[in-house]
C-alpha positions in Angstrom: -15.4 -21.2 45.5 -17.8 -18.7 44.1 -15.2 -17.7 41.4 -14.5 -21.4 40.6 -18.2 -22.1 40.0 -18.6 -19.1 37.8 -15.6 -20.1 35.7 -16.8 -23.6 35.4 -20.2 -22.3 34.2 -18.6 -20.1 31.6 -16.3 -22.9 30.4 -19.3 -25.2 29.9 -21.1 -22.4 28.0 -18.1 -22.1 25.7 -17.8 -25.9 25.3 -21.5 -26.1 24.3 -21.1 -23.2 21.8 -18.0 -24.7 20.3 -19.6 -28.1 19.9 -22.5 -26.5 18.1 -20.3 -24.4 15.8 -17.4 -26.7 15.3 -18.5 -30.3 16.2 -16.4 -32.7 18.3 -13.3 -32.7 16.0 -13.2 -29.0 15.7 -13.7 -28.5 19.3 -10.8 -30.9 20.3 -8.6 -29.1 17.8 -9.6 -25.8 19.4 -8.9 -27.0 22.9 -5.4 -28.2 21.8 -4.9 -24.7 20.2 -5.8 -22.9 23.4 -3.6 -25.1 25.7 -0.7 -25.5 23.4 2.5 -24.3 25.0 3.7 -21.2 23.1 6.1 -18.3 23.9 4.4 -15.3 25.3 5.3 -13.3 22.3 6.0 -14.1 18.6 9.4 -12.7 17.8 8.5 -12.3 14.2 5.9 -9.6 15.1 8.8 -7.4 16.5 6.6 -6.0 19.2 7.5 -2.7 21.0 8.6 -3.5 24.6 6.5 -2.2 27.5 9.3 -1.7 30.1 11.4 0.9 28.4 12.0 4.3 30.1 10.0 7.0 28.6 11.7 9.4 26.1 9.7 11.8 23.9 9.3 10.9 20.2 7.4 12.2 17.2 4.3 10.8 15.4 3.6 11.4 11.7 0.9 14.0 11.3 -0.8 16.1 8.6 -2.9 19.2 8.5 -5.1 17.6 5.8 -5.0 13.9 6.8 -6.8 11.3 4.8 -7.3 9.3 8.0 -7.8 10.3 11.7 -6.5 7.5 14.0 -8.5 7.7 17.3 -7.0 6.0 20.3 -9.2 6.1 23.5 -7.2 5.7 26.7 -7.9 5.2 30.4 -4.6 4.5 32.1 -2.3 1.6 31.0 0.2 4.2 29.9 2.9 1.6 29.0 0.5 0.0 26.5 -0.5 3.3 25.0 3.2 4.3 24.5 3.9 1.0 22.9 1.0 1.4 20.6 2.1 4.9 19.6 5.7 3.8 19.1 4.5 1.1 16.7 2.6 3.7 14.7 5.7 5.9 14.6 7.8 3.0 13.4 5.6 1.7 10.7 3.8 4.8 9.5 1.7 4.6 6.3 1.7 5.6 2.7 -1.5 7.6 3.3 -1.4 10.9 5.4 -2.9 10.5 8.8 -3.2 12.2 12.2 -3.3 10.5 15.7 -5.9 11.6 18.2 -5.5 10.3 21.7 -8.6 10.8 23.8 -7.5 10.6 27.5 -10.6 9.5 29.5 -9.7 10.9 32.8 -6.8 8.5 33.3 -5.9 7.8 36.9 -2.1 7.7 36.0 0.2 10.1 34.3 -1.1 9.4 30.8 -2.2 13.0 30.0 1.0 14.7 31.2 3.3 12.1 29.5 1.4 12.1 26.2 1.5 15.9 26.0 5.3 15.6 25.5 4.9 13.7 22.1 5.2 15.7 19.0 2.6 15.3 16.3 0.0 13.9 18.7 -3.4 15.6 19.1 -4.3 15.0 22.8 -8.0 15.5 23.9 -8.8 15.2 27.7 -12.2 14.4 28.9 -13.2 16.3 32.1 -14.9 13.3 33.4 -14.8 9.6 32.5 -16.9 9.0 29.4 -16.1 5.4 28.7 -15.0 3.8 25.5 -18.0 4.9 23.5 -18.0 8.5 24.7 -14.2 8.8 24.1 -14.5 7.5 20.6 -17.4 9.7 19.8 -15.5 12.7 21.1 -12.4 11.9 19.0 -14.6 11.5 15.9 -16.0 15.0 16.5 -12.5 16.4 16.5 -11.2 14.5 13.6 -10.1 16.1 10.3 -9.6 13.0 8.2 -12.0 11.6 5.5 -11.7 8.3 7.3 -11.8 7.4 11.0 -9.7 4.5 12.3 -10.6 3.5 15.9 -7.7 1.8 17.6 -7.4 0.3 21.1 -4.6 1.6 23.2 -3.6 -2.1 24.0 -2.8 -2.7 20.3 0.3 -2.5 18.2 0.3 -2.1 14.5 2.1 -4.0 11.8 3.3 -2.9 8.4 0.2 -2.2 6.1 -2.0 -1.6 9.1 -3.7 1.5 7.7 -3.0 1.3 3.9 -4.6 -2.1 3.8 -7.9 -0.9 5.2 -7.9 2.1 2.9 -7.3 -0.3 -0.1 -10.5 -2.2 0.9 -12.5 1.0 0.5 -10.8 1.9 -2.7 -11.4 -1.5 -4.2 -14.9 -2.2 -2.8 -17.2 0.6 -3.5 -19.8 -1.0 -1.2 -17.5 -0.9 1.8 -18.9 0.9 4.8 -16.6 -0.6 7.5 -13.2 -2.4 7.2 -11.6 -4.2 10.1 -8.1 -5.6 10.6 -6.8 -9.1 11.2 -6.4 -9.2 15.0 -3.6 -11.4 16.4 -2.5 -12.2 19.9 1.1 -11.2 21.0 2.0 -14.9 20.7 1.1 -14.8 17.0 -2.1 -16.7 17.0 -5.2 -15.4 15.4 -7.5 -13.5 17.7 -10.2 -12.5 15.3 -11.0 -12.4 11.6 -14.3 -10.7 11.7 -17.3 -11.6 13.8 -20.4 -13.6 13.4 -23.8 -12.6 14.9 -26.6 -15.0 15.5 -30.4 -14.6 15.6 -30.4 -14.2 19.4 -27.8 -11.4 19.2 -24.9 -13.6 20.4 -21.6 -13.2 18.7 -18.6 -15.2 17.8 -15.0 -14.2 17.0 -14.0 -16.2 14.0 -10.6 -17.8 13.8 -9.8 -17.5 17.5 -6.6 -19.2 18.5 -5.9 -20.6 15.1 -2.7 -20.0 13.1 -2.9 -16.5 11.7 -1.9 -17.5 8.2 -4.5 -20.1 7.9 -5.9 -19.8 4.3 -9.5 -19.5 5.5 -8.5 -16.1 7.0 -6.2 -14.8 4.4 -8.8 -13.4 2.1 -11.0 -10.2 2.2 -14.7 -11.1 2.9 -17.9 -9.6 4.1 -18.5 -10.3 7.7 -21.3 -9.4 10.3 -19.1 -7.0 12.3 -15.5 -6.2 13.0 -14.0 -5.4 16.4 -13.8 -1.8 17.6 -10.2 -2.6 18.5 -9.1 -1.7 14.8 -12.1 -0.4 12.8 -12.1 2.0 9.9 -15.2 3.9 8.7 -15.7 7.0 6.5 -16.2 10.0 8.8 -19.2 11.2 7.0 -20.9 7.8 7.3 -20.1 7.6 11.0 -21.8 10.8 11.6 -24.7 9.9 9.4 -25.5 6.7 11.3 -25.1 8.5 14.6 -21.7 7.3 15.7 -21.4 4.7 18.4 -24.8 4.3 20.1 -24.5 5.6 23.7 -27.2 3.0 24.9 -24.2 0.5 25.0 -22.1 2.8 27.3 -19.5 2.4 28.6 -18.7 -0.4 26.1 -19.5 -3.7 24.4 -21.7 -4.4 21.4 -21.1 -0.8 20.1 -19.0 -2.2 17.2 -21.7 -4.8 16.2 -24.4 -2.1 16.5 -22.4 0.2 14.2 -21.9 -2.6 11.7 -25.7 -3.2 11.6 -26.4 0.5 11.2 -24.0 0.6 8.2 -25.5 -2.4 6.7 -29.0 -0.8 7.2 -27.6 2.2 5.1 -27.0 -0.2 2.2 -23.2 -0.8 2.7 -21.1 -3.7 3.8 -18.7 -4.7 6.5 -15.4 -6.3 5.4 -12.7 -8.2 7.2 -9.4 -7.1 5.7 -6.4 -9.5 6.3 -3.8 -7.2 4.6 -4.1 -5.1 7.8 -2.7 -6.8 10.9 -3.0 -5.4 14.3 -1.6 -7.1 17.5 -4.2 -6.9 20.3 -3.5 -7.6 24.0 -7.1 -8.7 24.7 -8.3 -8.2 28.1 -5.8 -5.5 29.1 -8.3 -2.6 28.8 -11.5 -4.4 30.0 -10.4 -7.5 31.8 -11.8 -11.0 31.2 -14.2 -11.6 34.1 -17.8 -11.5 32.7 -19.2 -10.6 36.1 -16.8 -7.7 37.0 -15.7 -4.4 35.6 -16.5 -3.3 32.1 -16.7 -6.9 31.0 -20.0 -7.3 32.7 -21.6 -5.1 30.1 -21.1 -7.8 27.5 -24.2 -9.8 28.6 -26.2 -6.6 29.5 -25.6 -5.1 26.1 -26.4 -8.3 24.2 -30.0 -7.9 25.4 -30.1 -4.3 24.3 -28.6 -5.2 20.9 -31.1 -8.0 20.4 -34.0 -5.7 21.2 -32.9 -2.9 18.9 -32.1 -5.1 15.9 -34.8 -7.7 16.3 -36.0 -7.4 12.6 -32.5 -7.6 11.1 -31.5 -10.5 13.4 -34.1 -12.7 11.8 -31.9 -12.8 8.7 -28.9 -14.0 10.7 -27.9 -17.7 11.2 -29.6 -19.4 14.0 -27.6 -19.8 17.2 -25.7 -23.1 16.9 -25.3 -23.0 13.2 -22.1 -24.9 12.2 -19.2 -22.5 11.7 -18.6 -23.3 8.1 -22.3 -22.6 7.2 -22.3 -19.4 9.3 -19.2 -18.0 7.7 -20.8 -18.4 4.3 -24.4 -17.4 5.3 -24.7 -14.7 2.8 -22.8 -16.5 0.0 -24.7 -18.2 -2.9 -22.5 -21.3 -2.6 -19.0 -22.6 -2.8 -16.8 -22.8 -5.9 -13.4 -24.5 -6.3 -11.1 -23.2 -9.1 -8.0 -25.2 -10.0 -5.2 -24.0 -12.4 -1.8 -25.2 -13.1 -0.2 -22.4 -11.1 -1.2 -19.4 -9.1 -2.2 -16.5 -11.5 0.0 -13.5 -11.8 -1.5 -10.8 -14.1 2.0 -9.4 -14.9 3.0 -12.9 -16.2 0.5 -13.7 -18.9 -2.9 -13.0 -20.4 -4.4 -16.2 -18.9 -3.5 -15.0 -15.4 -5.1 -11.6 -16.1 -8.3 -13.3 -17.2 -8.4 -15.8 -14.4 -8.0 -13.0 -11.8 -10.9 -11.2 -13.4 -13.0 -14.2 -13.3 -12.3 -14.7 -9.6 -13.2 -11.2 -8.8 -16.5 -11.6 -10.8 -17.4 -14.7 -8.9 -16.9 -13.0 -5.6 -19.0 -10.0 -6.7 -21.7 -12.4 -7.7 -21.9 -13.8 -4.1 -19.8 -17.0 -4.5 -17.4 -18.3 -1.8 -14.3 -19.0 -3.9 -11.3 -21.3 -3.2 -8.4 -21.4 -5.5 -5.9 -24.4 -5.7 -2.6 -24.1 -7.8 -1.9 -27.6 -9.1 1.9 -27.1 -8.5 1.1 -26.2 -4.8 3.0 -22.9 -4.9 1.6 -19.5 -3.9 3.8 -16.6 -2.8 2.9 -14.2 0.0 2.3 -11.5 -2.7 0.0 -13.8 -4.8 -1.9 -14.9 -1.7 -2.5 -11.2 -0.9 -3.5 -10.3 -4.4 -6.1 -13.2 -4.7 -7.2 -12.4 -1.1 -8.0 -8.9 -2.2 -10.3 -10.5 -4.8 -12.1 -12.5 -2.1 -10.5 -15.8 -3.0 -9.0 -18.2 -0.5 -5.7 -19.8 -1.8 -4.9 -23.4 -0.8 -1.3 -24.3 -1.4 1.5 -25.9 0.4 1.8 -26.5 3.4 -1.9 -26.1 4.0 -2.9 -28.6 1.3 -1.0 -31.8 1.0 -3.0 -33.3 -1.9 -6.1 -32.1 -3.7 -7.7 -35.6 -4.0 -7.8 -35.8 -0.2 -9.2 -32.3 0.1 -11.9 -33.3 -2.4 -12.8 -36.4 -0.5 -13.4 -34.3 2.6 -14.9 -31.1 1.2 -16.5 -32.3 -2.1 -20.1 -32.4 -0.6 -19.8 -28.7 0.2 -19.1 -27.6 -3.4 -21.7 -26.2 -5.8 -19.3 -25.9 -8.8 -15.7 -26.8 -9.8 -13.8 -25.0 -12.5 -10.8 -26.9 -13.8 -8.5 -24.7 -16.0 -6.5 -26.1 -18.9 -6.7 -29.7 -20.1 -3.6 -30.8 -18.2 -5.4 -29.9 -14.9 -8.9 -31.1 -16.0 -7.6 -34.3 -17.2 -6.3 -35.1 -13.7 -9.2 -34.1 -11.6 -12.5 -34.3 -13.5 -13.1 -38.0 -12.5 -12.3 -37.2 -8.9 -14.7 -34.3 -8.9 -17.4 -36.5 -10.3 -16.7 -39.0 -7.6 -16.5 -36.7 -4.5 -18.8 -33.8 -5.6 -21.3 -35.4 -7.9 -23.7 -32.5 -7.2 -21.3 -29.9 -8.4 -21.4 -28.2 -11.8 -18.2 -29.3 -13.5 -16.7 -26.6 -15.7 -13.8 -27.1 -18.1 -12.0 -23.8 -18.8 -9.9 -24.4 -21.8 -8.1 -21.0 -21.6 -7.3 -21.8 -25.2 -7.6 -25.0 -27.3 -4.2 -26.6 -26.8 -4.6 -29.0 -29.8 -5.5 -26.1 -32.1 -2.3 -24.3 -31.2 -0.3 -27.5 -31.7 -2.0 -28.2 -35.0 -1.0 -24.7 -36.3 2.6 -25.0 -35.1 2.9 -28.3 -36.9 1.5 -26.7 -40.1 4.0 -23.8 -39.8 7.0 -26.0 -39.2 6.0 -29.1 -41.2 6.9 -31.3 -38.2 5.2 -34.6 -38.3 5.9 -35.5 -34.7 4.2 -32.3 -33.6 1.2 -33.1 -35.9 0.8 -36.5 -34.1 1.1 -34.8 -30.7 -1.7 -32.4 -31.8 -4.0 -35.3 -32.8 -3.4 -37.0 -29.3 -4.1 -33.6 -27.6 -7.3 -33.2 -29.5 -8.5 -36.6 -28.4 -7.6 -35.8 -24.8 -9.3 -32.4 -24.9 -12.4 -33.7 -26.5 -12.8 -36.4 -23.9 -12.7 -33.9 -21.2 -15.3 -31.7 -23.0 -17.6 -34.7 -23.1 -17.1 -35.3 -19.4 -17.8 -31.9 -18.2 -21.1 -30.0 -17.8 -19.9 -26.9 -19.5 -16.8 -26.0 -21.5 -15.5 -22.4 -21.6 -13.7 -21.1 -24.7 -12.4 -17.6 -25.4 -13.6 -17.0 -28.9 -16.5 -17.7 -31.1 -14.2 -19.4 -33.6 -13.2 -22.0 -30.9 -16.9 -22.4 -29.8 -17.9 -23.3 -33.3 -15.1 -25.6 -33.7 -15.9 -27.5 -30.5 -19.5 -27.6 -31.5 -18.6 -29.4 -34.7 -16.3 -31.8 -32.9 -18.4 -32.4 -29.8 -22.0 -31.6 -30.8 -23.5 -32.9 -27.5 -21.3 -30.6 -25.3 -22.4 -27.3 -24.0 -19.8 -24.8 -25.0 -19.9 -21.1 -23.9 -17.6 -18.2 -24.7 -16.0 -16.5 -21.7 -13.3 -14.3 -23.4 -10.6 -12.1 -22.1 -11.7 -9.5 -19.6 -10.2 -6.0 -19.5 -11.1 -2.8 -17.9 -11.1 0.1 -20.4 -8.2 2.3 -19.3 -8.7 4.9 -21.9 -6.3 6.9 -24.2 -4.2 9.1 -22.0 -1.8 10.7 -24.6 -2.5 12.1 -28.1 -0.8 11.0 -31.4 1.7 13.8 -31.1 4.9 12.8 -29.4 4.4 9.0 -29.6 7.1 6.8 -31.1 8.3 3.2 -31.3 6.4 -0.1 -31.2 5.7 -2.5 -28.4 5.3 -6.2 -28.2 3.8 -7.8 -25.1 4.4 -11.5 -24.3 6.7 -13.9 -22.5 9.3 -16.0 -24.4 8.2 -19.2 -22.6 4.9 -19.3 -24.8 6.0 -20.8 -28.1 3.9 -18.5 -30.3 5.5 -15.5 -28.6 9.0 -16.9 -28.9 8.3 -17.4 -32.7 7.0 -13.9 -32.9 10.0 -12.3 -31.2 12.4 -14.1 -33.3 10.5 -12.9 -36.4 10.6 -9.4 -35.1 14.4 -9.6 -34.5 15.2 -11.4 -37.7 13.0 -9.8 -40.4 10.4 -7.3 -39.2 12.6 -4.9 -37.3 15.4 -4.7 -39.9 12.8 -3.9 -42.5 11.3 -1.2 -40.3 14.7 0.4 -39.6 15.4 0.6 -43.4 12.3 3.0 -43.6 12.6 4.5 -40.1 16.2 4.2 -38.9 15.6 5.4 -35.3 12.5 3.1 -34.6 12.6 0.7 -31.7 10.6 -2.3 -30.7 10.1 -2.7 -26.9 9.6 -6.3 -25.8 7.8 -6.6 -22.5 7.7 -10.1 -21.0 9.8 -12.9 -19.4 13.0 -13.6 -21.4 15.8 -16.1 -20.6 19.3 -15.0 -20.8 20.0 -17.5 -23.6 17.3 -15.8 -25.7 18.7 -12.4 -25.0 22.0 -13.4 -26.4 20.3 -14.9 -29.5 18.2 -11.7 -30.1 20.8 -9.0 -30.3 19.3 -6.7 -32.9 19.7 -2.9 -33.3 16.6 -1.2 -32.1 15.2 -4.2 -30.1 14.8 -3.3 -26.5 14.3 -6.4 -24.2 12.8 -5.1 -20.9 11.7 -8.4 -19.4 8.6 -8.6 -17.2 7.5 -5.2 -16.0 5.1 -4.4 -13.1 3.3 -1.7 -15.1 2.7 -1.7 -18.9 1.2 1.8 -19.0 4.4 3.8 -19.7 4.8 1.9 -23.0 1.1 1.7 -23.9 0.8 5.5 -23.3 3.9 6.4 -25.1 4.3 4.1 -28.1 2.9 4.6 -31.6 1.4 1.1 -31.9 1.4 -2.4 -30.5 2.5 -5.2 -32.8 1.3 -8.9 -32.7 3.2 -10.8 -35.4 1.8 -14.2 -34.3 2.1 -17.0 -36.9 0.5 -19.8 -34.9 -1.5 -20.2 -31.7 -5.1 -20.3 -30.5 -7.5 -18.3 -28.4 -8.0 -14.6 -28.1 -4.8 -12.7 -27.7 -4.5 -10.7 -24.5 -1.7 -8.6 -25.9 -4.2 -7.2 -28.4 -6.9 -6.6 -25.9 -4.5 -4.9 -23.5 -3.2 -2.5 -26.1 -6.7 -1.6 -27.2 -7.9 -1.1 -23.7 -5.4 1.9 -23.6 -6.6 3.1 -27.0 -3.3 2.0 -28.6 -3.7 1.0 -32.2 -2.6 -2.6 -33.1 -0.8 -4.0 -36.1 -1.3 -7.7 -36.2 -1.4 -10.8 -38.4 -4.7 -12.2 -39.3 -4.3 -15.2 -37.0 -3.6 -12.9 -34.0 -7.0 -11.1 -34.2 -9.0 -14.3 -34.8 -12.4 -14.3 -33.0 -11.8 -10.7 -31.8 -14.5 -8.9 -33.9 -11.9 -6.8 -35.6 -11.9 -5.5 -39.2 -8.8 -4.4 -41.1 -8.7 -0.6 -41.4 -11.6 -0.1 -39.0 -10.3 -1.5 -35.7 -6.9 -2.9 -36.5 -4.2 -2.9 -39.2 -3.5 -6.4 -40.6 0.0 -7.3 -41.6 1.3 -10.8 -42.6 4.7 -9.9 -43.9 7.6 -7.6 -42.8 6.7 -5.2 -45.7 3.1 -4.9 -44.6 4.3 -4.2 -41.0 6.4 -1.3 -42.4 3.5 0.0 -44.5 1.1 -0.1 -41.5 3.7 1.6 -39.2 4.2 4.5 -41.7 0.5 5.0 -42.2 0.1 5.4 -38.4 3.0 7.7 -38.1 2.1 10.0 -41.0 -1.7 10.2 -40.3 -2.9 11.4 -37.0 -6.6 11.1 -38.1 -6.1 7.4 -39.0 -4.3 6.8 -35.7 -7.2 8.5 -33.8 -9.9 6.5 -35.7 -8.2 3.2 -34.8 -7.7 4.3 -31.3 -11.4 5.1 -30.7 -12.4 1.8 -32.4 -10.0 -0.1 -30.2 -11.6 1.3 -27.0 -15.1 0.6 -28.3 -14.2 -3.0 -29.2 -12.9 -3.8 -25.7 -15.9 -2.1 -24.0 -18.3 -4.0 -26.3 -16.8 -7.5 -26.2 -14.2 -7.9 -23.5 -15.4 -5.9 -20.5 -16.4 -7.4 -17.2 -20.0 -6.9 -18.0 -19.9 -9.4 -20.9 -18.2 -12.0 -18.8 -20.6 -11.5 -15.9 -23.5 -12.6 -18.0 -21.7 -15.8 -19.2 -20.9 -16.7 -15.5 -24.4 -16.1 -14.4 -25.7 -18.3 -17.2 -23.2 -21.0 -16.5 -23.9 -21.1 -12.7 -27.6 -20.3 -12.7 -28.7 -23.7 -11.6 -26.1 -24.5 -9.0 -27.5 -22.8 -6.0 
């Protein structure tokens, strides 16, 4: 009877907490999730079995590890062996060592584990508890990073490398924690929340592990010590796990607060997945065993961090608000499809924008209008701090806007085909949100120029219709973004009342990595699906390359970008190398003599030009290709508007190393001055300044 009363009391406490955080609807959904009948294990996780006879095996190890994996154990040998077998099976790209700290186990753990090759086994003379064992393991560690891992866990592919990537890509990262899931496949924890009274909450508990809300990297209050990575030097600087919480509980939240006090951040990293058999090591009864320290240590934690806790959300804050407590607000971004930086310049620019929005403190949700997002694309945008809503998680954007519109501070609609569909819906469901139209480039301008080049009257009429459509959207939105001063000035003439800002292409400066000597050939970057690129490639094959090979018989032009098989057959020309889309442009940008951009129509700023220049590769281009890019012939670029001029410019670069170097230096300076993330940051701050 006593146990039943205690259980009822705790269930009522959980119910009140859930109602405060989730509301009635969310609580009912949560109850359904908890009691939903599911198999005990999710076969897709391919868990190591617990009931296999022991046979010695080897673990990866290193004398100079990047990471020391520290596994504290007190009995539960079957779970420890399964954990270690999962590590041996999946390994990691980074070097690591595994340290098991046996905390005076009452079973045969020490003797059995001593038979494993590659394992560093430490044995406590007396029971030190979880905190003491972790600190002992950290003292013995040789890695630059420490990864604390419970023995009742199993790791999945990417478990270690995903956490390291968080540190590599977020210079303010002090702690990174894994996505924890139950053996049945449901989410256990996606980072933790801490409230003003020191109470905590595991976010995402019992939800589907691939729910979009938990697929992106984000700052969190703390992460569970069941799978927590921290630089070794930082761990020692903040004093390790505080022994006042011995034997366990709240030491992970305390460590997170100490790291934040040191000026760094704590990140939840979904690309690292760890399966955790919660309760195996500590039980679940809050009044018995180690679990009783959870309530005791909350009081200690609240006393130690009283000042810092005043900046946390009050207890009972709704979950959506608590998750975004440190965010400036919420932004929705919609484009025709999920961006892929290897596909086109617009994707590269949009990914950079998403990263900048996250860095400026916004909570960013991206919706592809076609509903499609691959696992790789979700992971890539997740690393930028962006949640991706596609099928099956989002049935229709209008319905989502009707439900979530009041939460939005800004909406960015990319391309006129997207903005034309949703601008009115945003005005209806999110009237408070700043509505931003990102043109990417002016569609009507590109069509006008194509009509002029071909003399096609039908295309000219289509361009006029596109102009009316785009200008109507410009008038409807609060801010319109264009990529060049030329397009800004044009829109200001056509729509003088509109606010138009330049947010151009965004490129990191990679730098020149090879000298002039040894370079050969030319490169063209661009997919055939974009009409200006298709025209340029046909011009290269039909006229430019034959003229080049008359002067330079061995020269080749490397075309990097998507190309249909039908076009390959059409473009058979000696010296034309059709590589298709490549994952890495650098081998060509580091090895070619120059990049060419023979565009005869189009609009916007050309990413192919920016990209080449960011590597210090000189560019030979038509005048239209460098429009609005602050480039001058002979100083930053060589202009060529005919095959003969492309030949002349190529010979000039081949024969004069000083000319090549001058253009290379000017190219790098141009990207740094006009197309770096710094320039884009200022535009975004200005556009969003009044939306908080």
